C-alpha positions in Angstrom: 0.0 0.0 0.0 1.4 3.4 -1.0 1.6 6.2 1.5 0.8 9.6 -0.1 -0.8 12.7 1.4 -1.8 11.7 4.9 -4.9 13.9 5.0 -6.3 13.1 1.6 -5.3 9.4 1.7 -6.8 9.0 5.2 -10.0 10.8 4.2 -10.4 8.7 1.0 -9.6 5.5 2.9 -12.1 6.4 5.6 -14.9 7.2 3.1 -14.1 4.1 1.0 -14.1 1.9 4.1 -17.4 3.3 5.4 -19.0 2.9 2.0 -17.7 -0.7 1.7 -19.0 -1.4 5.3 -22.4 0.0 4.5 -22.5 -2.0 1.2 -21.6 -5.3 2.9 -23.9 -4.6 5.9 -26.7 -3.9 3.3 -26.1 -7.3 1.8 
């Protein structure tokens, strides 16, 4: 896993993980 801009990467990762969690929980 690449480490880029801490703020942007962390924000995108958090939103992606929350979306994935919501998606899987929805299933």
